[in-house]
Phi, psi and omega in degrees: 000138179274155184308327189297333184289332185240346184301319184295318184293316182296312182301321179293320177293322179295324183290321181295321184269354180054048180284155175251158182293152186249022184300142178298135181265344183081359182255348179278149176278151177288148183291319183272342180077177186295327182299316179291324179299315179299317179301316179297335176269002173114356179257071183300135179286156180302319183297315181295319181300323184268001179075021178286144177279139175281153180288132178305143181279161180295151177299141177094000180288157183253152182219152161232121177252148179252120184254124181255136180221132183286326186280159184286165176308130179097340174299151182306320181289326172293320178297322180292326173299317181298314184296314178300314184294323180287325172299312180297319180297314183291313183297326182267008180066026179086001177288331180249110183254120177250116183262121186263131178242101178274176174064034174063027180303326186260008174123171182283183188297313181300320182293322175303310185294316181295320181293320178292320176299330184271004171121354178080205185103285173294323172218125179254332186220142174208162172268121179246161172265129185305328182275359181257004180263002180297326180289350180249015168105355184265080184284320179298319181299337179297332178309321183296343178261005178297141179301135176056024179287327178257135184286319185192183183298319182294322177294320173305310183286332170304317181284312184295330177270011183258181176301328181293316176302316179295318182292317178298321179296326181281349182298326183302314181287320186296328181273001181067038181282348186082013183235154177234128174278123184263308182193162181266152174227146177252114175261357184100163178293157183259143184227147179280143170226149188220164182292170176305139179087356182234112182241139179251117180234331175225169181297334178299331187284350181270349183298125175089351183280150174259120189232138171272123175226166175310142186277069172237157178297323182300309182291326178294319175294328179294309183290331178294320178294335176274000174091008177261169174246130178277132183240118185290114178225133176299140181305322180291343180255001186298317180306306181298325180291325174292319180296325182268350180086015175298322173234157177271338185184186181200195179212142178200160165289172183306315181303314179291320179296315183285312186293336178261011172056039183290341178295345182284333180241348178218078187285352181265113183243106184265124182278066184288325185048045189289330173224153177226048184288116179293165171269158171226132179272128185239160187223146176297125182298327179291330177286317178303319185289345175283340181289145171288166179298325179295316181289324172304315181297318175303310175303313182296319178292319178293325178296314180296318180292326176297319172308311182297316179297315177302313183299318183298321192262339188295322185292317177297319180299313177303319181295318178296317183295319179301320180290326173295314179304315181292320180297332184271009169099001178292152180265098185273120184254110180284142178231102186277326180252108182258013187299325179294324178289320184291317179294319182291336184252014179301322181285335176296309180304316180294325181290316187272345173273351181305127179089348179232030182303324181296318181295316181305310180297320181295323181292317180297329186275353182288000000 
């Protein structure tokens, strides 16, 4: 997505709240310090290895945190990172500086999670997909990635703003993952897109296709239930994989499909809305533990305001993006009857909701 689609919204919000820019000054100290930087490179400290909490810094200390984002500059998720960074900078009087690195500059998804688990330094904060954290101990969060669990955007936010959302966010610390859940983000529902000559209108149309999906068991099982084969491809290599025919298609929300120009190599965009898994912004627990209670409160306040900004603007942005996608020549396929997809993935839902049936029913009832 190009900056022009969100710049006006972001600029208006910044003007209203009189935020200051958060560019690094070079005079602030790193939050995690040299020990955590060493840990990110593989030299984990003894304290981190034993799960000990670092002593909180004195009030008034300065920090620089590195925030990793996979999507490109100007994407709605990158804009949310920028908004959060500016809020934190303003609320801390410039003491807490968050540097946002978009476009996978700091590594792929797995690298981000592992670096944060080891204590941060190279990466202190990142945006994660809730259904990709199961391998790191967050089993409840996986429920948010179940196919067709959320009816629409309102339902999603009803859940995220409920006691369930709070409990699931806290699971990362409770399970000793080395991560702290800060806030949720809504990127929109995910849809399949395919190369020229391949259109998806029913579940039957997916049979035999090679699809790139996030490398999680849940997503692999979901596409397998639909008759397709999941093919592991790095997100940064997806465009060329579509171009060369290594895969027949993939899936993304509107923002990901548009900003990465996938319509150029996969012009058929089917509005399946098969998952509506929210993002969760996470922080290295060792870095979090160094903050004073006052600074933690600043982070939490900025996190809540970023959630609200995201929720307020994503629906309008989704509508704009869909029109842009159509204008650039993509074949947008509306799917009014999704029953074939829901029926095909029923066993996947049953498998991953096993043991969490009460939570699943509570989510459906919100």
